[in-house]
MOPAC internal coordinates of N, CA, C and O (Angstrom, degrees):
PM7 1SCF
backbone

  N    0.0000 0     0.00 0     0.00 0    0    0    0
  C    1.4680 1     0.00 0     0.00 0    1    0    0
  C    1.5200 1   109.59 1     0.00 0    2    1    0
  O    1.2310 1   120.47 1   -48.26 1    3    2    1
  N    1.3406 1   116.71 1   131.74 1    3    2    1
  C    1.4521 1   121.79 1  -179.96 1    5    3    2
  C    1.5274 1   108.25 1  -105.39 1    6    5    3
  O    1.2310 1   120.67 1   -54.53 1    7    6    5
  N    1.3576 1   116.32 1   125.47 1    7    6    5
  C    1.4555 1   120.99 1  -179.40 1    9    7    6
  C    1.5204 1   107.33 1  -104.26 1   10    9    7
  O    1.2310 1   121.93 1   -34.05 1   11   10    9
  N    1.3211 1   113.91 1   145.95 1   11   10    9
  C    1.4588 1   119.15 1   171.81 1   13   11   10
  C    1.5162 1   108.07 1   -75.55 1   14   13   11
  O    1.2310 1   120.53 1   -16.49 1   15   14   13
  N    1.3134 1   116.58 1   163.51 1   15   14   13
  C    1.4636 1   120.61 1   176.25 1   17   15   14
  C    1.5306 1   110.09 1   -56.84 1   18   17   15
  O    1.2310 1   120.91 1   137.18 1   19   18   17
  N    1.2969 1   115.87 1   -42.82 1   19   18   17
  C    1.4859 1   120.20 1  -179.99 1   21   19   18
  C    1.5145 1   110.27 1   -59.64 1   22   21   19
  O    1.2310 1   119.99 1   132.24 1   23   22   21
  N    1.3405 1   117.62 1   -47.76 1   23   22   21
  C    1.4410 1   120.61 1  -179.01 1   25   23   22
  C    1.5432 1   111.92 1   -62.70 1   26   25   23
  O    1.2310 1   121.24 1   138.48 1   27   26   25
  N    1.3243 1   115.24 1   -41.52 1   27   26   25
  C    1.4555 1   119.97 1  -179.10 1   29   27   26
  C    1.5130 1   111.36 1   -63.76 1   30   29   27
  O    1.2310 1   119.73 1   140.78 1   31   30   29
  N    1.2991 1   118.12 1   -39.22 1   31   30   29
  C    1.4758 1   122.68 1   178.66 1   33   31   30
  C    1.5218 1   110.12 1   -65.96 1   34   33   31
  O    1.2310 1   121.15 1   133.40 1   35   34   33
  N    1.3513 1   115.41 1   -46.60 1   35   34   33
  C    1.4522 1   118.54 1   179.90 1   37   35   34
  C    1.5278 1   110.67 1   -61.62 1   38   37   35
  O    1.2310 1   119.80 1   136.85 1   39   38   37
  N    1.3302 1   117.98 1   -43.15 1   39   38   37
  C    1.4426 1   120.37 1   178.40 1   41   39   38
  C    1.5209 1   112.55 1   -61.34 1   42   41   39
  O    1.2310 1   120.90 1   144.71 1   43   42   41
  N    1.3441 1   115.89 1   -35.29 1   43   42   41
  C    1.4572 1   120.42 1  -179.67 1   45   43   42
  C    1.5233 1   112.69 1   -63.25 1   46   45   43
  O    1.2310 1   120.05 1   147.74 1   47   46   45
  N    1.3213 1   117.51 1   -32.26 1   47   46   45
  C    1.4542 1   120.40 1  -176.45 1   49   47   46
  C    1.5371 1   114.02 1  -104.57 1   50   49   47
  O    1.2310 1   119.85 1   173.44 1   51   50   49
  N    1.3140 1   117.88 1    -6.56 1   51   50   49
  C    1.4631 1   119.85 1   177.58 1   53   51   50
  C    1.5283 1   110.92 1   -61.52 1   54   53   51
  O    1.2310 1   121.09 1   -44.29 1   55   54   53
  N    1.2970 1   115.51 1   135.71 1   55   54   53
  C    1.4691 1   122.22 1   177.49 1   57   55   54
  C    1.5187 1   113.45 1    81.96 1   58   57   55
  O    1.2310 1   119.52 1  -177.83 1   59   58   57
  N    1.3131 1   118.53 1     2.17 1   59   58   57
  C    1.4730 1   120.25 1   178.17 1   61   59   58
  C    1.5104 1   109.58 1   -76.74 1   62   61   59
  O    1.2310 1   120.62 1   -29.50 1   63   62   61
  N    1.3181 1   116.43 1   150.50 1   63   62   61
  C    1.4573 1   122.03 1   175.43 1   65   63   62
  C    1.5058 1   109.35 1   -73.72 1   66   65   63
  O    1.2310 1   120.66 1   -13.09 1   67   66   65
  N    1.3187 1   116.35 1   166.91 1   67   66   65
  C    1.4792 1   120.90 1   175.64 1   69   67   66
  C    1.5103 1   111.45 1   -57.90 1   70   69   67
  O    1.2310 1   120.25 1   139.46 1   71   70   69
  N    1.3153 1   117.12 1   -40.54 1   71   70   69
  C    1.4720 1   121.05 1   179.48 1   73   71   70
  C    1.5196 1   110.83 1   -64.98 1   74   73   71
  O    1.2310 1   121.07 1   138.95 1   75   74   73
  N    1.3331 1   115.56 1   -41.05 1   75   74   73
  C    1.4701 1   118.60 1   179.21 1   77   75   74
  C    1.4972 1   112.04 1   -67.84 1   78   77   75
  O    1.2310 1   120.20 1   141.97 1   79   78   77
  N    1.3472 1   117.21 1   -38.03 1   79   78   77
  C    1.4682 1   119.59 1   176.68 1   81   79   78
  C    1.5232 1   111.55 1   -64.16 1   82   81   79
  O    1.2310 1   120.85 1   137.49 1   83   82   81
  N    1.3267 1   115.98 1   -42.51 1   83   82   81
  C    1.4632 1   120.05 1   177.74 1   85   83   82
  C    1.5180 1   111.14 1   -60.40 1   86   85   83
  O    1.2310 1   121.05 1   137.51 1   87   86   85
  N    1.3333 1   115.60 1   -42.49 1   87   86   85
  C    1.4585 1   119.84 1   179.79 1   89   87   86
  C    1.5200 1   111.42 1   -62.71 1   90   89   87
  O    1.2310 1   120.51 1   137.86 1   91   90   89
  N    1.3365 1   116.64 1   -42.14 1   91   90   89
  C    1.4557 1   121.51 1   177.69 1   93   91   90
  C    1.5230 1   110.76 1   -59.25 1   94   93   91
  O    1.2310 1   120.81 1   134.96 1   95   94   93
  N    1.3323 1   116.06 1   -45.04 1   95   94   93
  C    1.4617 1   121.10 1  -178.92 1   97   95   94
  C    1.5162 1   109.38 1   -67.04 1   98   97   95
  O    1.2310 1   120.21 1   130.76 1   99   98   97
  N    1.3473 1   117.20 1   -49.24 1   99   98   97
  C    1.4600 1   120.45 1  -179.94 1  101   99   98
  C    1.5143 1   111.77 1   -57.96 1  102  101   99
  O    1.2310 1   120.35 1   138.76 1  103  102  101
  N    1.3411 1   116.94 1   -41.24 1  103  102  101
  C    1.4590 1   118.60 1   179.40 1  105  103  102
  C    1.5126 1   112.82 1   -68.77 1  106  105  103
  O    1.2310 1   120.01 1   154.85 1  107  106  105
  N    1.3124 1   117.59 1   -25.15 1  107  106  105
  C    1.4550 1   121.21 1  -179.13 1  109  107  106
  C    1.5257 1   113.04 1   -83.34 1  110  109  107
  O    1.2310 1   120.82 1   149.33 1  111  110  109
  N    1.3142 1   116.03 1   -30.67 1  111  110  109
  C    1.4715 1   120.63 1  -179.90 1  113  111  110
  C    1.5075 1   107.96 1   -64.71 1  114  113  111
  O    1.2310 1   121.14 1   -48.24 1  115  114  113
  N    1.3475 1   115.42 1   131.76 1  115  114  113
  C    1.4739 1   123.28 1   179.69 1  117  115  114
  C    1.5399 1   110.28 1    60.89 1  118  117  115
  O    1.2310 1   119.69 1  -163.77 1  119  118  117
  N    1.2985 1   118.19 1    16.23 1  119  118  117
  C    1.4568 1   120.57 1   179.14 1  121  119  118
  C    1.5143 1   110.97 1   -91.63 1  122  121  119
  O    1.2310 1   121.27 1    23.74 1  123  122  121
  N    1.2748 1   115.18 1  -156.26 1  123  122  121
  C    1.4571 1   120.33 1   178.78 1  125  123  122
  C    1.5253 1   111.57 1   -65.41 1  126  125  123
  O    1.2310 1   121.26 1   -30.50 1  127  126  125
  N    1.3309 1   115.20 1   149.50 1  127  126  125
  C    1.4413 1   119.00 1  -178.17 1  129  127  126
  C    1.5187 1   113.20 1   -62.79 1  130  129  127
  O    1.2310 1   120.03 1   159.22 1  131  130  129
  N    1.3065 1   117.55 1   -20.78 1  131  130  129
  C    1.4625 1   120.18 1   179.31 1  133  131  130
  C    1.5297 1   110.98 1   -63.89 1  134  133  131
  O    1.2310 1   120.09 1   159.21 1  135  134  133
  N    1.3496 1   117.43 1   -20.79 1  135  134  133
  C    1.4619 1   120.41 1  -179.70 1  137  135  134
  C    1.5123 1   112.58 1   -78.83 1  138  137  135
  O    1.2310 1   119.91 1   163.22 1  139  138  137
  N    1.3437 1   117.78 1   -16.78 1  139  138  137
  C    1.4747 1   119.29 1  -175.23 1  141  139  138
  C    1.5268 1   114.33 1   -60.90 1  142  141  139
  O    1.2310 1   118.80 1   137.96 1  143  142  141
  N    1.3308 1   119.90 1   -42.04 1  143  142  141
  C    1.4826 1   116.33 1   174.97 1  145  143  142
  C    1.5108 1   114.21 1   -58.52 1  146  145  143
  O    1.2310 1   120.51 1   143.02 1  147  146  145
  N    1.3228 1   116.62 1   -36.98 1  147  146  145
  C    1.4538 1   120.97 1   179.02 1  149  147  146
  C    1.5104 1   111.21 1   -64.25 1  150  149  147
  O    1.2310 1   120.69 1   137.23 1  151  150  149
  N    1.3207 1   116.29 1   -42.77 1  151  150  149
  C    1.4606 1   120.14 1   178.16 1  153  151  150
  C    1.5457 1   109.69 1   -65.15 1  154  153  151
  O    1.2310 1   120.37 1   143.54 1  155  154  153
  N    1.3149 1   116.89 1   -36.46 1  155  154  153
  C    1.4489 1   120.60 1   176.48 1  157  155  154
  C    1.5422 1   111.72 1   -61.68 1  158  157  155
  O    1.2310 1   120.48 1   138.24 1  159  158  157
  N    1.3005 1   116.68 1   -41.76 1  159  158  157
  C    1.4567 1   119.64 1   179.42 1  161  159  158
  C    1.5234 1   110.32 1   -68.22 1  162  161  159
  O    1.2310 1   119.99 1   139.94 1  163  162  161
  N    1.3303 1   117.62 1   -40.06 1  163  162  161
  C    1.4808 1   121.02 1   177.44 1  165  163  162
  C    1.5218 1   109.39 1   -62.99 1  166  165  163
  O    1.2310 1   120.63 1   137.60 1  167  166  165
  N    1.3165 1   116.40 1   -42.40 1  167  166  165
  C    1.4677 1   120.64 1  -179.96 1  169  167  166
  C    1.5300 1   109.10 1   -63.86 1  170  169  167
  O    1.2310 1   119.73 1   140.04 1  171  170  169
  N    1.3271 1   118.12 1   -39.96 1  171  170  169
  C    1.4519 1   122.22 1   177.36 1  173  171  170
  C    1.5097 1   110.99 1   -58.31 1  174  173  171
  O    1.2310 1   120.51 1   135.35 1  175  174  173
  N    1.3411 1   116.63 1   -44.65 1  175  174  173
  C    1.4924 1   120.63 1   178.58 1  177  175  174
  C    1.5113 1   110.41 1   -61.42 1  178  177  175
  O    1.2310 1   120.77 1   134.83 1  179  178  177
  N    1.2999 1   116.12 1   -45.17 1  179  178  177
  C    1.4849 1   120.75 1   178.47 1  181  179  178
  C    1.5413 1   109.36 1   -60.70 1  182  181  179
  O    1.2310 1   120.57 1   129.66 1  183  182  181
  N    1.3237 1   116.52 1   -50.34 1  183  182  181
  C    1.4727 1   121.88 1  -175.47 1  185  183  182
  C    1.5219 1   111.27 1   -57.61 1  186  185  183
  O    1.2310 1   120.89 1   137.70 1  187  186  185
  N    1.3335 1   115.90 1   -42.30 1  187  186  185
  C    1.4594 1   120.23 1  -177.00 1  189  187  186
  C    1.5522 1   112.54 1   -72.44 1  190  189  187
  O    1.2310 1   120.74 1   164.16 1  191  190  189
  N    1.3275 1   116.18 1   -15.84 1  191  190  189
  C    1.4436 1   119.53 1  -174.53 1  193  191  190
  C    1.5221 1   115.75 1  -115.67 1  194  193  191
  O    1.2310 1   121.49 1  -161.96 1  195  194  193
  N    1.3363 1   114.76 1    18.04 1  195  194  193
  C    1.4731 1   119.56 1   176.10 1  197  195  194
  C    1.5365 1   108.43 1  -122.63 1  198  197  195
  O    1.2310 1   121.25 1   -23.92 1  199  198  197
  N    1.3385 1   115.22 1   156.08 1  199  198  197
  C    1.4372 1   118.08 1  -178.21 1  201  199  198
  C    1.5218 1   110.58 1   -77.27 1  202  201  199
  O    1.2310 1   120.54 1    -7.38 1  203  202  201
  N    1.3149 1   116.57 1   172.62 1  203  202  201
  C    1.4777 1   122.72 1  -175.31 1  205  203  202
  C    1.5429 1   110.59 1   -64.04 1  206  205  203
  O    1.2310 1   120.07 1   149.42 1  207  206  205
  N    1.3122 1   117.47 1   -30.58 1  207  206  205
  C    1.4937 1   119.60 1   178.77 1  209  207  206
  C    1.5256 1   110.18 1   -64.52 1  210  209  207
  O    1.2310 1   120.27 1   133.48 1  211  210  209
  N    1.3232 1   117.09 1   -46.52 1  211  210  209
  C    1.4636 1   120.39 1   179.12 1  213  211  210
  C    1.5274 1   110.19 1   -67.66 1  214  213  211
  O    1.2310 1   119.87 1   145.58 1  215  214  213
  N    1.3410 1   117.85 1   -34.42 1  215  214  213
  C    1.4794 1   118.95 1   176.16 1  217  215  214
  C    1.5235 1   109.20 1   -62.40 1  218  217  215
  O    1.2310 1   119.91 1   137.07 1  219  218  217
  N    1.3361 1   117.78 1   -42.93 1  219  218  217
  C    1.4508 1   121.17 1   178.66 1  221  219  218
  C    1.5212 1   110.67 1   -61.03 1  222  221  219
  O    1.2310 1   120.71 1   139.07 1  223  222  221
  N    1.3367 1   116.24 1   -40.93 1  223  222  221
  C    1.4699 1   119.95 1   179.48 1  225  223  222
  C    1.5551 1   110.62 1   -62.08 1  226  225  223
  O    1.2310 1   120.96 1   138.27 1  227  226  225
  N    1.3079 1   115.78 1   -41.73 1  227  226  225
  C    1.4774 1   119.76 1   178.93 1  229  227  226
  C    1.5271 1   110.93 1   -65.72 1  230  229  227
  O    1.2310 1   120.48 1   137.98 1  231  230  229
  N    1.3085 1   116.69 1   -42.02 1  231  230  229
  C    1.4655 1   120.71 1   178.58 1  233  231  230
  C    1.5172 1   109.68 1   -64.57 1  234  233  231
  O    1.2310 1   119.53 1   139.84 1  235  234  233
  N    1.3152 1   118.49 1   -40.16 1  235  234  233
  C    1.4487 1   121.48 1   179.35 1  237  235  234
  C    1.5515 1   110.73 1   -66.16 1  238  237  235
  O    1.2310 1   120.73 1   137.68 1  239  238  237
  N    1.3176 1   116.21 1   -42.32 1  239  238  237
  C    1.4672 1   120.38 1   177.76 1  241  239  238
  C    1.5188 1   110.37 1   -62.62 1  242  241  239
  O    1.2310 1   120.39 1   138.53 1  243  242  241
  N    1.3141 1   116.86 1   -41.47 1  243  242  241
  C    1.4923 1   120.43 1   179.75 1  245  243  242
  C    1.5440 1   107.49 1   -66.13 1  246  245  243
  O    1.2310 1   120.30 1   131.14 1  247  246  245
  N    1.2827 1   117.03 1   -48.86 1  247  246  245
  C    1.4598 1   120.67 1  -179.48 1  249  247  246
  C    1.5467 1   112.20 1   -57.10 1  250  249  247
  O    1.2310 1   121.40 1   134.24 1  251  250  249
  N    1.3272 1   114.93 1   -45.76 1  251  250  249
  C    1.4648 1   120.85 1  -179.51 1  253  251  250
  C    1.5161 1   111.98 1   -60.93 1  254  253  251
  O    1.2310 1   119.96 1   145.88 1  255  254  253
  N    1.3126 1   117.68 1   -34.12 1  255  254  253
  C    1.4576 1   120.36 1  -178.66 1  257  255  254
  C    1.5371 1   113.74 1   -87.69 1  258  257  255
  O    1.2310 1   120.68 1   170.52 1  259  258  257
  N    1.3098 1   116.31 1    -9.48 1  259  258  257
  C    1.4617 1   120.92 1   179.95 1  261  259  258
  C    1.5498 1   112.88 1  -102.27 1  262  261  259
  O    1.2310 1   121.33 1   170.43 1  263  262  261
  N    1.3189 1   115.05 1    -9.57 1  263  262  261
  C    1.4694 1   117.38 1  -177.57 1  265  263  262
  C    1.5180 1   110.30 1  -109.12 1  266  265  263
  O    1.2310 1   120.10 1   180.00 1  267  266  265

């Protein structure tokens, strides 16, 4: 069976506790560039599972920190 990068990342974090997920994210932030695709996949999961109001909040937070 051949997994896509996206599927492999999702499988790696499935079943993790909230604390374990936070640790994975914290360890990836400002870490090696190899972690960036994983963070992108996790962000995609978040983005697809939040309402438009929360999406707007995230976009505003990103915009505020980039300007």
